[in-house]
N, C-alpha and C positions, 0 to 999 in steps of 0.2 A: 423521585429519581428512577429512571429505567435502567435495568441492569441485566447483563447476560454474561456467558461464558463462551468462549470460541472453541470449536472442536473440530475434528475431522470425521469423515464418513466411516473411516476404519475404526475410530474410537467407538462409534455407535455399534458397528457390527461386531467388534471383538468383545466388547464388554456386555453388549445388549442394550438396546435403546431405552428400556424402561430403567435398567440400572443407572445409566448416565443421566437420564432426566431426573430420577430420584436424588442422585448425588448433587446435581446442581440446584435443584429446587429445595430439597430438604435439608441437605448438609450444608451447602454454601448459602442458601437463603437467597437465590437469584431468581429473577422473573422470566429469564428466557435462555435459549440456547442458539448460538450463531454458528451455522454450518458452513464449512468451506465448500461451496458449491462448484467452484472452479479454482484449481490450484496449481502451482508449479512443482517440479520435483524437488526432492531433498532426502536426506538420510538423517533420521532423528532417533533420539532415545525416548522410550515410552515407559516410565518407571512401573506403571501399575497395569499395563496391558497384559492380559492373560494369554495372548496368542504370540505377540511379537514384542520383545524388548527393544530391538533396533529394526527399524523398518525403512526401506526405500519406497518413498512415495511414487506413485504412478504420475509423471509430470505432465503438465499441459493438458489436463484432462477435467472433465466436467462430471459431477456426481448427482446427476439428474437425467431424465429423459427428455432430450430437446424436442421442441416443436419445430420441426424441419421447415415449414413454410415460412417462418420468421426470418430464414436465411436465404430465401430465394433471391437469386441474382448475385450472391456473395460467393467469392472463391474461399474465403475463411469460413470453416465450419467446426463447431465444437467436436472434440474427440471424447467419446463416452468411455469412462473409466470401466475397467472390467467388473468392479464391484457393482456398478449401476446398470449392467446388462441383465442381472438376475433379479433385481429389485430396484426401486427408486428411492434412494436414500433421503432426498429432500421431501418428497411426498410423505414418506413414512414419518419423518420428524414433524412435519405440519400437522398430521393427524393425531399423532401422540402427544405432541405439545398442547394442542388445542383441548385434548381430553383432560389435560392436567390444569388448564388455565394459564398455560405459560406461552410466551411470545416464541415463534420460530423465526429466526433471521438468517439471511443468506450472506455470506462473506465471499466476494468474488474477486480473484486476481485477474485483471483484464489484459494488460500488455506484456507482462513478464512471462513469455511462453515460448520456450525454445521449440516445442513441437510444431507449433504454427509458423514460427519464423524460420526453421529449417525447411519446412515444406513450401513456404512462400517467401523466399529471401527478399523479393521486391516489396514486401510489406514491412521489412525490418528497418531499424534505424541504420545510418550509413555515416561513416567517419569522414573527415575532410579529405581522406585519401581515397575514398570511395569502398572502403571495406565495409561489408554488411555485418551487423551484429545480430545474428538470429535469436538471440535470447530476448530480445526486445522489440515489440511491434511499435511502429512510429505513430504517435497520436495525430500528426498532420496528415497522414495517408487516408483518402476518402474510404477506402476498403476497410481499413482498421476501424475508422470511425463508425462505419455502418454495422460492422460486426459487434462493436461495443454496445451500440444501441439494441441490436437484436439480442444479444446475450443477456443484458440487463433486463430487458422486458420479458424474456423467456424465463428467468428465474423469478421475477416479480409475479407472474401470473399464478404462482403456486398459492399465493395468498399470504406470503411472508409479510411480517410487519415492517422490517427494514432491509434494505440491501446495502451492505458495507462494501465500498469500492477501494480496493487496494490496487496500486500500480496503474493508476489511470492518469499517468504523466510521463515525462521523460525519465531516463535512467542515466546514471553515470557510466564510466568505463567498467569499474570493478563490480564484483558480486553479480556477474553475469553468467559464468559457467563454472564447471568443475576445474580444479588445478590451473587456475589462472597464474600465469608467470610474468612478471615484469622486473627483470633484474637491472637494467641500466636506469639510472635515476633521471627523470624528466621534471621531477618536482610536482607539487599539487596543481599548479597551473597547467603544466603539460598533461597530467592526467585528466583535468577537467576538459581542457580543449580536446583532447582525444575522444572524449565521450560525447561531444556535441554532435548532433545530427545535421547532415548537409544533404539529405536525400532531396530529389527535385521537389517533393510537396513541402518540405521545410523552407526551401529557397523561395518557393512561389508564395508561401504564407508571409515571409519576411518582406518580400517584394511588394505585396499588397498592402503591407504596412508602412510603406514608404522607405524601406531600407534597401541600400545597394547591396543586395545579398551576395553577389558575385565578388565584390570587393571584400566582403567579410570572409567569404569562403577562401580567397586567395590569401588574405592576411593571416588567418588562422593556420592554413596549410604551411605557409612560409615559416611562421614562428615555430610551429612543430618540427619542420625540418631542421631549423637552427638548434632546438632542444635535442632532437634525436642525434644529431651529429656531434653535440657537445659544444657547439659554437656559442651557444647561450646556456647560462646556469638557470635551472628552474626554481621558481619561488616556492617556498613551503606554505604559503598562505594564498588563498584564492578570494579575491574581493572584486566588486565591479570597478573600483578604482584602479586596481592593478591591471585588470583586463583592459581598461580604456587607456592605459598608458601606451599600449601598442595598437590596440583596435579601434580606439576612438568611439565617438557616439555611435557610428554605425554599427559596432559590435554590441554595444549596449542595446541598441534598437532591435538587433537580431534576438537578444535574450528577452526583450519585451514581448516580441512577436511569439516566442516560445510560451510565455505566460498566457497570452491571448489564445493560443491554440489550445492549451490545457483547459483554461476556464470555459471556453465555448464547448469543447467536448464534454466537461463535466455537466454544463446546461443541458446539453442534448440527452446525455444518459439519464440525468435527474428526470427530465421530461418523460422519458420513456418509462421509467419506473412509476412516476406518478399516474401515468395513464392506466396502470394495473392496479392502482390504489395502495401502493407502498411508499415508504419514506426512503430517502436516499441520503447516506452518510459518506462523505469523502475522507478516507484515512489519510491523514498528513503524516507521512513517515519521517519528517525531518527530526523528531525526537529519537526515532530509532536509528536514523543515520549517525546521530551523535552517541547514543548509549547502548546500542544493541549487544555489542560484544562484551562490554565491561560492566555496564550499569553506572559508569562514572563519567558523564558528559562533562566537558569542560568548555570554556570560551563563551561566545556570545549565545543568546537565547535561541532556542530551536527555531521559531519561525522566521529568524533572519537569514536562514540559509535556503529556505524554500525556493527562491529564485533560481537556484542551481539545477532543479529539476522542472522548472516551469510552474511551481506552485505559489499562489498568491492567496494566503488563507482569508484575507479580507474580501477578495473578489469572489473566491469560492463559497464563502458564507451567504453570499447574495443569491447564488444559483442553486445552492444544495440546501437540504433541510438542516444539516449539521456538518460541521468539520470536526472530525475526531483527532485529538492530540495523542500521539504515542508518548506516554509519560515513562520513558525507560530509564529510570534513575533510582539508584539505592537511597540517595538523600532527599529527604522530603523538602528541605531547604531549596534544593536544585529545582524539584517539581514546582514549587512555588514561583521561583524565579521564571521558569518557561511560562507557567499559566499567567502571570502578571504580564508577560510580553504578548501572549494571545489577546488577553483582555484589553490591552491597549490598542490592538489592532482591530478588534471587532466591536461594531457598534452595539450589538446585544451581547452582553457578557455571558449569558446563559447558552449561547449558541454552540460553543465547542462541547463535544463529548470527550471523554478521557478513557484511555486504554492502558491499563496497568498490568504488570506481571507479577503475580504473587508467589514468586519463586526466585532463586538466584538467576542472574547476578543482581537483580534489583532488590530481593526481598529474602530475609533470613529469618523473620520472627513475625508473629501477629502483631506486635506493637509497632513494628515498622510499617506494615501495611496500613494499620489503623491510623497512623500519623498522616499518610498519603490520602486516605479516604477523607480525613478531617480537612486537608488542604483542598480537596475537591469540593466539600461542602462549602467552605469558605468562599470559593470563587463561584458559587451558585451553579456549578456543573449539574445538568439535568440528565445526563446519560453517562453511565459508567459500566465499562466492559472489561473483561479479564481474559488474558492470553496466557495459557491455554490448557484446556482440560487434560489433554494426553500427555503434555510435556512436564506437568508438575506432579509432585507426590500428593496423595489424597490429603494430607494434612493442610495443604493450601486452601481446601475447601473450608475447613475449620477456621483457618485464619481469616477467610473472606467474611464468614458469618460474624466473627468476633469484631472484625472492623466496623461493622454496621451497628453493633450493639454497645460498643465501649464509649 
């Protein structure tokens, strides 16, 4: 089983690269470290960081030195973080990890980037009313697809073992920016429809798939108008059946076109990574969508909601080296439930990797984590990663080691 722990460049800088690698390798007993090479903004608590206990991350930035010719002809260019202007965190990690016999991996947030979206609003997703969402780049946009390929190959050229792709898909309305406010209730269906992209590139992609995209656009806009005015009451559930009640087969076809868009983009990025000799893992955030805030996901299994963001785990497993499951659940039984669902979807049961959080809200004891690692073993999981070095207390490293030895 391949293992690693996710971390930020600031973790390595503040605690010392050798200290962090020593903790991950010797204290946690893991094979590698996975560095956020491109990441979004945030404000986070870092319990054991000697420099900052609360830090505002530099959003929409990369933590390596870009190879500029790879982006030739593109308007989208990576913004280099201040930390990476005096050193190259990714290069330093690769050298130091190699000296220890550890894997160095790269974790890349591709499309959730307000820095690029605000600078290039024409590359952002767009609502049925034409409102741009600058926090999210659109995976249908040719410029965005070119940037994703270039960014992936740029990171992979460092000789990393694996590139982990986060946010290589569509996003919903919420979790896009600070201080979001939605006071009038339009229901889960309204929120979902308001998050759908209707930019020219999405309309063209749907049309190529045989969908009457303009009719879908009009029906969604009209439905939203009725929900916003209070003429219609919003449903608290979102399903393809409920959406088909007013949008028919054409709307369902539009959603299938989104899946085709994401799958083909993942295939292109995976090929770019393979050309540089690295493996490519697609992070499926369906489990995080359900359990991120509380650690107590409910309802249907995680992979059944992937269609909402254009994610089809079975299709992605064909074009990527692995699909990584976000197992954000406090209960080992719930984790087993979700992994059973993934196993039923994937022809090769060993193909999914698993990302666990060895800290609250998912984990409050070594025994709890050990239960989940046992579930992973039962399912033949061959890749297990842990989120996140800087966010957890150092005792979590001890819990990780114990989970592999009990």
